[in-house]
Residue frames as a rotation matrix with the C-alpha (Angstrom) as fourth column:
MET 1
0.175 -0.746 0.643 -202.64
0.559 0.612 0.559 209.52
-0.810 0.262 0.524 107.28
ALA 2
0.961 0.252 0.116 -202.79
0.239 -0.539 -0.808 212.42
-0.141 0.804 -0.578 104.82
PHE 3
0.562 -0.808 -0.176 -199.12
-0.744 -0.587 0.319 213.21
-0.361 -0.049 -0.931 105.56
LEU 4
-0.466 -0.737 0.490 -198.02
-0.460 0.675 0.577 209.73
-0.756 0.043 -0.653 104.55
LYS 5
0.192 0.449 -0.873 -198.54
-0.966 0.246 -0.086 208.08
0.176 0.859 0.481 101.20
LEU 6
0.529 0.147 0.836 -199.18
-0.545 0.814 0.201 204.45
-0.651 -0.562 0.510 101.99
ARG 7
0.891 -0.162 0.424 -197.67
0.400 0.723 -0.563 203.21
-0.215 0.671 0.709 98.72
ASP 8
0.659 -0.751 -0.046 -194.50
-0.731 -0.624 -0.277 205.35
0.180 0.216 -0.960 98.91
GLN 9
0.899 -0.426 -0.104 -191.37
0.430 0.903 0.014 203.29
0.087 -0.057 0.995 98.60
ASP 10
0.527 -0.811 -0.255 -187.75
-0.369 -0.489 0.790 203.75
-0.766 -0.322 -0.557 99.53
ASN 11
-0.041 -0.647 -0.761 -184.80
-0.991 -0.071 0.114 202.84
-0.128 0.759 -0.639 97.31
GLU 12
-0.943 -0.296 0.152 -185.35
-0.294 0.955 0.034 199.18
-0.155 -0.012 -0.988 98.11
LYS 13
-0.491 0.846 -0.207 -189.09
-0.299 0.059 0.953 199.40
0.818 0.530 0.224 97.29
ARG 14
-0.675 0.256 -0.692 -190.00
0.716 0.455 -0.530 199.03
0.179 -0.853 -0.490 100.97
THR 15
0.027 0.797 0.604 -193.26
0.209 -0.595 0.776 200.59
0.978 0.105 -0.182 101.98
PRO 16
-0.304 -0.020 0.953 -194.17
-0.821 -0.502 -0.272 202.12
0.484 -0.865 0.136 105.37
LEU 17
0.760 0.625 0.181 -195.82
-0.637 0.660 0.397 198.77
0.129 -0.417 0.900 106.14
HIS 18
0.492 -0.698 -0.520 -192.52
0.320 0.700 -0.638 196.97
0.810 0.147 0.568 105.57
ALA 19
-0.444 -0.721 0.531 -190.87
-0.207 -0.494 -0.844 199.33
0.872 -0.485 0.070 108.07
ALA 20
0.076 0.583 0.809 -193.62
-0.965 -0.161 0.207 198.95
0.251 -0.796 0.551 110.66
ALA 21
0.908 0.271 -0.320 -193.49
-0.235 0.961 0.147 195.18
0.347 -0.058 0.936 110.30
TYR 22
0.130 -0.947 -0.294 -189.70
0.306 0.320 -0.897 195.11
0.943 0.027 0.332 110.68
LEU 23
-0.613 -0.314 0.724 -190.02
-0.474 -0.587 -0.656 197.25
0.631 -0.746 0.211 113.81
GLY 24
-0.672 0.421 -0.609 -192.82
0.594 0.797 -0.105 195.02
0.442 -0.432 -0.786 115.11
ASP 25
-0.928 0.362 -0.085 -195.13
-0.257 -0.789 -0.558 197.98
-0.270 -0.496 0.825 115.70
ALA 26
-0.682 0.691 0.238 -198.52
0.719 0.694 0.043 196.25
-0.135 0.201 -0.970 115.77
GLU 27
0.070 0.741 -0.668 -200.52
0.469 -0.616 -0.633 199.44
-0.880 -0.269 -0.390 116.27
ILE 28
-0.230 -0.257 -0.939 -198.94
-0.596 -0.726 0.344 201.16
-0.770 0.638 0.014 113.26
ILE 29
-0.990 -0.108 0.095 -199.29
-0.006 0.690 0.724 197.98
-0.143 0.716 -0.683 111.18
GLU 30
-0.331 0.942 0.056 -203.01
0.843 0.321 -0.432 197.84
-0.425 -0.096 -0.900 111.96
LEU 31
0.202 0.406 -0.891 -203.44
0.064 -0.913 -0.402 201.55
-0.977 0.024 -0.210 111.20
LEU 32
-0.573 -0.513 -0.639 -201.55
-0.595 -0.276 0.755 201.31
-0.564 0.813 -0.147 107.88
ILE 33
-0.935 0.263 0.237 -203.55
0.349 0.799 0.490 198.30
-0.060 0.541 -0.839 106.74
LEU 34
-0.073 0.970 -0.233 -206.86
0.819 -0.075 -0.568 199.85
-0.568 -0.233 -0.789 107.72
SER 35
0.182 0.063 -0.981 -205.80
-0.202 -0.974 -0.100 202.92
-0.962 0.217 -0.165 105.78
GLY 36
0.895 0.340 -0.287 -205.25
-0.350 0.139 -0.926 200.96
-0.275 0.930 0.244 102.61
ALA 37
-0.115 -0.988 -0.105 -201.66
-0.935 0.072 0.347 199.70
-0.335 0.138 -0.932 102.78
ARG 38
0.513 0.246 -0.822 -201.11
-0.641 0.747 -0.177 196.56
0.570 0.618 0.541 100.68
VAL 39
0.669 -0.163 0.725 -200.46
-0.612 0.434 0.662 193.72
-0.423 -0.886 0.191 103.13
ASN 40
0.626 -0.410 0.664 -198.62
0.458 0.882 0.112 191.61
-0.631 0.234 0.740 100.50
ALA 41
0.896 -0.376 -0.234 -196.46
-0.439 -0.677 -0.591 194.36
0.063 0.632 -0.772 98.94
LYS 42
0.669 -0.738 0.088 -193.03
0.727 0.674 0.132 193.09
-0.157 -0.024 0.987 97.86
ASP 43
0.602 -0.581 -0.549 -189.82
-0.330 -0.806 0.492 195.05
-0.728 -0.115 -0.676 98.11
SER 44
0.369 -0.508 -0.778 -186.87
-0.924 -0.114 -0.364 194.79
0.097 0.854 -0.511 95.69
LYS 45
-0.775 -0.630 0.054 -185.87
-0.630 0.763 -0.144 191.46
0.050 -0.145 -0.988 97.27
TRP 46
-0.308 0.816 -0.489 -189.52
-0.264 0.421 0.868 190.32
0.914 0.397 0.086 97.06
LEU 47
-0.864 0.008 -0.503 -189.82
0.477 0.329 -0.815 190.37
0.159 -0.944 -0.288 100.85
THR 48
0.083 0.942 0.324 -193.34
0.335 -0.333 0.881 191.04
0.938 0.035 -0.344 102.13
PRO 49
0.017 0.007 1.000 -194.17
-0.785 -0.619 0.018 192.73
0.619 -0.785 -0.005 105.43
LEU 50
0.925 0.359 0.122 -194.77
-0.364 0.752 0.549 189.22
0.105 -0.552 0.827 106.76
HIS 51
0.475 -0.846 -0.240 -191.19
0.597 0.511 -0.619 188.19
0.647 0.151 0.748 105.93
ARG 52
-0.246 -0.610 0.753 -189.99
-0.110 -0.754 -0.647 191.37
0.963 -0.242 0.118 107.73
ALA 53
0.385 0.471 0.794 -192.11
-0.842 -0.174 0.511 190.80
0.378 -0.865 0.330 110.83
VAL 54
0.979 -0.078 -0.189 -190.92
0.127 0.956 0.265 187.15
0.160 -0.284 0.945 111.12
ALA 55
0.192 -0.979 0.071 -187.27
0.470 0.028 -0.882 188.23
0.862 0.203 0.465 110.65
SER 56
-0.349 -0.254 0.902 -187.74
-0.504 -0.761 -0.409 190.55
0.790 -0.598 0.138 113.65
CYS 57
-0.758 0.098 -0.645 -189.33
0.447 0.798 -0.404 187.70
0.475 -0.594 -0.649 115.67
SER 58
-0.858 0.488 0.161 -192.36
-0.500 -0.719 -0.483 189.93
-0.119 -0.495 0.861 116.28
GLU 59
-0.818 0.570 0.073 -195.20
0.565 0.821 -0.077 187.56
-0.104 -0.022 -0.994 117.08
GLU 60
-0.113 0.828 -0.549 -197.74
0.369 -0.478 -0.797 190.38
-0.922 -0.293 -0.252 117.54
ALA 61
-0.285 -0.055 -0.957 -196.89
-0.721 -0.646 0.251 191.92
-0.632 0.761 0.144 114.16
VAL 62
-0.980 -0.053 -0.191 -197.20
-0.165 0.756 0.633 188.48
0.111 0.652 -0.750 112.51
GLN 63
-0.569 0.822 -0.038 -200.63
0.662 0.429 -0.615 188.00
-0.488 -0.375 -0.788 114.13
ILE 64
0.013 0.569 -0.822 -201.89
-0.147 -0.812 -0.565 191.33
-0.989 0.128 0.073 112.76
LEU 65
-0.533 -0.282 -0.798 -200.60
-0.796 -0.154 0.585 190.63
-0.288 0.947 -0.142 109.29
LEU 66
-0.982 0.190 0.009 -202.10
0.186 0.948 0.259 187.16
0.041 0.256 -0.966 109.31
LYS 67
-0.322 0.912 -0.256 -205.45
0.485 -0.073 -0.871 188.58
-0.813 -0.405 -0.419 110.47
HIS 68
0.272 0.361 -0.892 -205.38
-0.488 -0.747 -0.451 190.76
-0.829 0.558 -0.027 107.34
SER 69
0.887 0.263 0.379 -204.65
0.084 0.715 -0.694 187.84
-0.454 0.647 0.612 105.02
ALA 70
0.181 -0.920 -0.347 -200.89
-0.908 -0.292 0.301 188.09
-0.378 0.260 -0.888 104.61
ASP 71
0.749 0.113 -0.652 -199.71
-0.508 0.729 -0.458 185.40
0.424 0.675 0.604 102.21
VAL 72
0.588 -0.501 0.635 -197.91
-0.524 0.361 0.771 182.75
-0.615 -0.787 -0.050 104.28
ASN 73
0.504 -0.364 0.783 -196.65
0.586 0.811 0.000 181.10
-0.635 0.458 0.622 101.09
ALA 74
0.966 -0.208 -0.151 -195.11
-0.257 -0.771 -0.583 184.25
0.005 0.602 -0.799 99.57
ARG 75
0.502 -0.857 0.118 -191.57
0.828 0.515 0.220 183.72
-0.249 -0.012 0.968 98.29
ASP 76
0.549 -0.461 -0.697 -188.73
-0.262 -0.887 0.381 186.15
-0.794 -0.026 -0.608 98.17
LYS 77
0.528 -0.378 -0.761 -186.05
-0.842 -0.112 -0.528 186.22
0.115 0.919 -0.377 95.41
ASN 78
-0.649 -0.759 0.047 -184.35
-0.753 0.632 -0.181 183.27
0.107 -0.153 -0.982 97.09
TRP 79
-0.175 0.741 -0.648 -187.71
-0.228 0.610 0.759 181.41
0.958 0.281 0.062 97.06
GLN 80
-0.892 -0.139 -0.431 -187.82
0.360 0.360 -0.861 181.59
0.275 -0.922 -0.271 100.83
THR 81
0.150 0.982 0.116 -191.21
0.391 -0.167 0.905 181.73
0.908 -0.090 -0.409 102.53
PRO 82
0.285 0.015 0.958 -191.84
-0.717 -0.660 0.223 183.38
0.636 -0.751 -0.178 105.88
LEU 83
0.989 0.051 0.138 -191.34
-0.129 0.750 0.648 179.91
-0.070 -0.659 0.749 107.45
HIS 84
0.435 -0.900 0.019 -187.80
0.699 0.324 -0.638 179.72
0.568 0.291 0.770 106.07
ILE 85
-0.104 -0.455 0.885 -187.12
-0.162 -0.870 -0.466 183.14
0.981 -0.192 0.017 107.62
ALA 86
0.654 0.403 0.641 -188.63
-0.686 -0.043 0.727 182.08
0.321 -0.914 0.248 110.92
ALA 87
0.936 -0.321 -0.142 -186.49
0.344 0.920 0.185 178.91
0.072 -0.222 0.972 110.99
ALA 88
0.147 -0.935 0.323 -183.30
0.631 -0.163 -0.759 180.85
0.762 0.315 0.566 110.20
ASN 89
-0.310 -0.205 0.928 -184.09
-0.290 -0.909 -0.298 183.49
0.905 -0.362 0.223 112.86
LYS 90
-0.846 -0.026 -0.533 -185.18
0.412 0.601 -0.685 181.14
0.338 -0.799 -0.497 115.66
ALA 91
-0.713 0.664 0.227 -188.66
-0.695 -0.712 -0.101 182.72
0.094 -0.230 0.969 115.61
VAL 92
-0.951 0.290 -0.109 -190.56
0.301 0.948 -0.103 179.72
0.074 -0.131 -0.989 117.05
LYS 93
-0.392 0.851 -0.349 -193.67
0.301 -0.240 -0.923 181.66
-0.869 -0.467 -0.162 118.13
CYS 94
-0.179 0.295 -0.938 -193.97
-0.814 -0.580 -0.027 183.13
-0.552 0.760 0.344 114.65
ALA 95
-0.825 -0.165 -0.541 -193.51
-0.474 0.723 0.503 179.69
0.308 0.671 -0.674 113.07
GLU 96
-0.825 0.564 0.030 -196.24
0.405 0.629 -0.664 178.28
-0.393 -0.536 -0.747 115.35
SER 97
-0.077 0.812 -0.578 -198.59
-0.205 -0.580 -0.788 180.89
-0.976 0.058 0.211 113.85
LEU 98
-0.237 -0.122 -0.964 -197.53
-0.931 -0.254 0.262 180.21
-0.276 0.960 -0.054 110.27
VAL 99
-0.939 -0.330 0.099 -197.44
-0.293 0.917 0.272 176.39
-0.180 0.226 -0.957 110.14
PRO 100
-0.400 0.834 0.381 -201.20
0.368 0.526 -0.766 175.73
-0.839 -0.167 -0.518 110.46
LEU 101
0.489 0.600 -0.633 -201.81
-0.255 -0.596 -0.761 178.05
-0.834 0.533 -0.139 107.46
LEU 102
-0.377 -0.779 -0.501 -199.15
-0.735 -0.077 0.673 176.65
-0.563 0.622 -0.544 105.16
SER 103
0.639 0.511 -0.575 -199.84
-0.759 0.544 -0.359 174.43
0.129 0.665 0.735 102.15
ASN 104
0.773 -0.464 -0.434 -196.60
0.335 0.878 -0.342 172.48
0.539 0.119 0.834 102.88
VAL 105
0.851 -0.524 0.029 -193.83
-0.284 -0.414 0.865 172.69
-0.441 -0.745 -0.501 105.53
ASN 106
0.245 -0.782 0.574 -191.42
0.514 0.607 0.607 170.96
-0.822 0.146 0.550 103.14
VAL 107
0.972 0.092 0.217 -191.25
0.233 -0.502 -0.833 173.73
0.033 0.860 -0.509 100.56
SER 108
0.168 -0.984 -0.065 -187.67
0.889 0.123 0.440 174.29
-0.425 -0.131 0.895 99.42
ASP 109
0.549 -0.082 -0.832 -185.92
-0.153 -0.988 -0.003 177.53
-0.822 0.129 -0.555 98.60
ARG 110
0.760 -0.233 -0.606 -183.74
-0.646 -0.173 -0.743 178.21
0.069 0.957 -0.282 95.55
ALA 111
-0.330 -0.944 0.003 -180.90
-0.919 0.320 -0.231 176.18
0.217 -0.079 -0.973 97.06
GLY 112
-0.105 0.372 -0.922 -183.28
-0.153 0.910 0.384 173.29
0.983 0.182 -0.039 97.73
ARG 113
-0.921 -0.291 -0.259 -183.29
0.195 0.233 -0.953 173.86
0.338 -0.928 -0.158 101.49
THR 114
0.136 0.979 -0.150 -186.40
0.514 0.060 0.855 173.50
0.847 -0.194 -0.496 103.58
ALA 115
0.530 0.137 0.837 -187.23
-0.555 -0.690 0.465 175.29
0.641 -0.711 -0.290 106.83
LEU 116
0.987 -0.162 0.012 -185.76
0.104 0.688 0.718 172.26
-0.125 -0.708 0.695 108.61
HIS 117
0.295 -0.923 0.249 -182.43
0.850 0.134 -0.510 172.77
0.437 0.362 0.823 106.93
HIS 118
0.018 -0.268 0.963 -182.41
-0.072 -0.961 -0.266 176.41
0.997 -0.065 -0.037 108.10
ALA 119
0.802 0.334 0.496 -183.40
-0.501 -0.078 0.862 175.45
0.326 -0.939 0.104 111.66
ALA 120
0.841 -0.533 -0.095 -180.60
0.534 0.790 0.302 172.80
-0.086 -0.304 0.949 111.79
PHE 121
0.088 -0.826 0.557 -178.07
0.673 -0.363 -0.644 175.24
0.734 0.432 0.523 110.39
SER 122
0.100 0.067 0.993 -179.08
-0.407 -0.908 0.102 177.79
0.908 -0.414 -0.063 113.05
GLY 123
-0.762 -0.447 -0.468 -178.85
0.142 0.591 -0.794 175.12
0.632 -0.672 -0.387 115.79
HIS 124
-0.566 0.619 0.544 -182.34
-0.815 -0.516 -0.262 175.75
0.119 -0.592 0.797 117.07
GLY 125
-0.992 0.079 -0.098 -183.63
0.094 0.983 -0.155 172.53
0.085 -0.163 -0.983 118.61
GLU 126
-0.448 0.886 -0.121 -187.06
0.112 -0.079 -0.991 173.90
-0.887 -0.457 -0.064 119.55
MET 127
0.034 0.421 -0.906 -187.69
-0.868 -0.437 -0.236 174.94
-0.495 0.795 0.351 115.94
VAL 128
-0.733 -0.330 -0.594 -186.49
-0.590 0.744 0.315 171.53
0.338 0.581 -0.740 114.68
LYS 129
-0.882 0.459 0.108 -188.92
0.282 0.697 -0.659 169.81
-0.378 -0.551 -0.744 117.10
LEU 130
-0.149 0.874 -0.463 -191.76
-0.305 -0.486 -0.819 172.03
-0.941 0.020 0.338 115.95
LEU 131
-0.133 0.034 -0.990 -191.11
-0.986 -0.106 0.129 171.36
-0.101 0.994 0.048 112.26
LEU 132
-0.915 -0.226 -0.335 -190.72
-0.269 0.959 0.087 167.61
0.302 0.169 -0.938 112.78
SER 133
-0.715 0.697 0.056 -193.97
0.243 0.323 -0.915 167.54
-0.655 -0.641 -0.400 114.79
ARG 134
0.142 0.780 -0.610 -195.71
-0.413 -0.513 -0.752 169.24
-0.899 0.359 0.249 111.83
GLY 135
0.798 0.291 0.527 -194.54
0.212 0.683 -0.699 166.81
-0.563 0.670 0.484 109.20
ALA 136
0.452 -0.721 -0.526 -191.13
-0.867 -0.493 -0.071 168.12
-0.208 0.488 -0.848 108.08
ASN 137
0.938 -0.202 -0.282 -189.26
0.036 0.866 -0.498 165.54
0.345 0.457 0.820 106.06
ILE 138
0.741 -0.663 0.105 -186.18
-0.217 -0.089 0.972 164.75
-0.636 -0.743 -0.210 108.21
ASN 139
-0.077 -0.812 0.578 -184.29
0.492 0.473 0.731 163.33
-0.867 0.341 0.363 105.21
ALA 140
0.930 0.330 0.161 -185.13
0.317 -0.499 -0.806 166.03
-0.186 0.801 -0.569 102.68
PHE 141
-0.059 -0.998 0.024 -182.02
0.797 -0.033 0.603 167.02
-0.601 0.055 0.797 100.72
ASP 142
0.423 0.115 -0.899 -181.00
-0.194 -0.957 -0.214 170.28
-0.885 0.265 -0.382 99.12
LYS 143
0.910 0.010 -0.414 -179.49
-0.413 -0.029 -0.910 170.79
-0.021 1.000 -0.022 95.66
LYS 144
-0.079 -0.978 -0.191 -176.15
-0.861 0.163 -0.482 169.51
0.503 0.127 -0.855 96.87
ASP 145
0.233 0.362 -0.903 -177.87
0.013 0.927 0.375 166.48
0.972 -0.099 0.211 98.50
ARG 146
-0.871 -0.486 0.073 -177.20
-0.017 -0.119 -0.993 167.83
0.492 -0.866 0.095 101.97
ARG 147
0.112 0.916 -0.385 -179.74
0.560 0.262 0.786 167.06
0.821 -0.303 -0.483 104.62
ALA 148
0.734 0.245 0.633 -180.56
-0.305 -0.715 0.629 168.88
0.607 -0.655 -0.451 107.84
ILE 149
0.915 -0.399 -0.055 -178.18
0.269 0.504 0.820 166.60
-0.299 -0.766 0.569 109.71
HIS 150
0.138 -0.876 0.462 -175.29
0.929 -0.047 -0.367 167.63
0.343 0.480 0.808 107.44
TRP 151
0.135 -0.053 0.989 -175.94
0.101 -0.993 -0.067 171.29
0.986 0.109 -0.129 108.26
ALA 152
0.922 0.216 0.322 -176.30
-0.297 -0.139 0.945 170.71
0.249 -0.966 -0.064 112.00
ALA 153
0.686 -0.727 -0.029 -173.02
0.668 0.614 0.420 168.71
-0.288 -0.307 0.907 112.03
TYR 154
0.080 -0.664 0.744 -171.21
0.794 -0.409 -0.450 171.25
0.603 0.626 0.494 109.87
MET 155
0.215 0.071 0.974 -172.18
-0.225 -0.967 0.121 174.09
0.950 -0.245 -0.192 112.22
GLY 156
-0.747 -0.635 -0.196 -171.25
-0.006 0.302 -0.953 172.02
0.665 -0.711 -0.230 115.30
HIS 157
-0.183 0.778 0.600 -174.80
-0.944 -0.309 0.113 171.88
0.273 -0.546 0.792 116.74
ILE 158
-0.904 -0.324 -0.279 -174.37
-0.249 0.930 -0.272 168.56
0.348 -0.177 -0.921 118.55
GLU 159
-0.692 0.686 0.226 -177.69
-0.106 0.213 -0.971 168.73
-0.714 -0.696 -0.075 120.38
VAL 160
0.206 0.742 -0.638 -179.55
-0.833 -0.209 -0.512 169.25
-0.513 0.637 0.575 117.11
VAL 161
-0.418 -0.413 -0.809 -177.62
-0.763 0.643 0.066 166.34
0.493 0.645 -0.584 115.53
LYS 162
-0.993 0.041 0.111 -178.70
-0.042 0.753 -0.656 164.14
-0.110 -0.656 -0.746 118.44
LEU 163
-0.290 0.952 -0.095 -182.28
-0.401 -0.211 -0.891 165.32
-0.869 -0.220 0.444 118.10
LEU 164
0.139 0.307 -0.942 -182.32
-0.989 0.004 -0.145 164.58
-0.040 0.952 0.304 114.38
VAL 165
-0.735 -0.455 -0.504 -180.79
-0.468 0.877 -0.110 161.13
0.492 0.155 -0.857 114.92
SER 166
-0.885 0.402 0.233 -183.36
-0.024 0.461 -0.887 160.35
-0.464 -0.791 -0.399 117.61
HIS 167
0.091 0.955 -0.283 -186.07
-0.488 -0.205 -0.849 161.18
-0.868 0.215 0.447 115.09
GLY 168
0.522 0.163 0.837 -184.67
0.367 0.843 -0.393 158.86
-0.770 0.512 0.380 112.40
ALA 169
0.677 -0.369 -0.637 -182.26
-0.694 -0.609 -0.385 160.99
-0.246 0.702 -0.668 110.37
GLU 170
0.913 -0.408 -0.022 -180.01
0.346 0.802 -0.488 158.87
0.216 0.437 0.873 108.18
VAL 171
0.698 -0.696 -0.168 -176.50
-0.237 -0.447 0.863 159.12
-0.675 -0.563 -0.477 109.64
THR 172
-0.184 -0.790 0.585 -174.79
0.399 0.483 0.779 157.43
-0.898 0.376 0.226 106.71
CYS 173
0.785 0.536 0.312 -176.36
0.516 -0.285 -0.808 159.64
-0.344 0.795 -0.500 103.98
LYS 174
-0.344 -0.939 0.002 -173.95
0.728 -0.265 0.632 161.25
-0.593 0.219 0.775 101.56
ASP 175
0.437 0.418 -0.796 -174.06
-0.166 -0.833 -0.528 164.54
-0.884 0.363 -0.295 99.68
LYS 176
0.990 0.035 -0.140 -172.91
-0.142 0.073 -0.987 165.07
-0.025 0.997 0.078 96.09
LYS 177
0.195 -0.980 -0.026 -169.26
-0.837 -0.152 -0.525 165.01
0.511 0.125 -0.850 97.26
SER 178
0.241 0.034 -0.970 -169.92
0.157 0.985 0.074 161.78
0.958 -0.170 0.232 99.09
TYR 179
-0.787 -0.437 0.435 -169.61
-0.307 -0.333 -0.891 163.52
0.535 -0.835 0.128 102.45
THR 180
-0.058 0.718 -0.694 -171.55
0.747 0.493 0.447 162.03
0.663 -0.492 -0.565 105.36
PRO 181
0.832 0.399 0.386 -172.64
0.034 -0.731 0.682 164.15
0.554 -0.554 -0.621 108.31
LEU 182
0.726 -0.641 -0.250 -169.52
0.504 0.248 0.827 162.95
-0.468 -0.726 0.503 110.09
HIS 183
-0.161 -0.775 0.612 -167.34
0.979 -0.203 0.000 164.45
0.124 0.599 0.791 107.30
ALA 184
0.203 0.362 0.910 -169.25
0.384 -0.884 0.266 167.70
0.901 0.295 -0.319 107.64
ALA 185
0.905 0.209 -0.372 -168.63
0.410 -0.183 0.894 167.90
0.118 -0.961 -0.251 111.41
């Protein structure tokens, strides 16, 4: 690794480990970490290599990073954890690895949205099921008082709306503008 400085950064403060994580290259990730790369290094958006690996839906890269104590509760500038990123990117296998290590699946980002909000917005029923099975608050609301069901309805994800309703989501809840999920649809 003499040719590569492990702590070198690009214009966005991304390290070689960020790049390897984004590409999902487990062998290079392992080599970089064993050579001294900082597993929890943050780039200019405060994204860690774990955020990058999850965004790429790279289960193997996530496993390597977790093996080397990557921080599952790390937050980026939008206060999103790797679980928020997994939910937004339909990375169920990655989320399955993260959830048992989390302090709380109901952590909200800067906008007050939980991973469940992101999964509902993305229309990913399997992720919604996973999060609900692990204790996600189905009626958690964001800073505009919107719940996961509002976002699923707004995006036209009917199957996710049905799933949320079948798990007890309030269908008459209102956001700060007094919109119900039906208004959002």
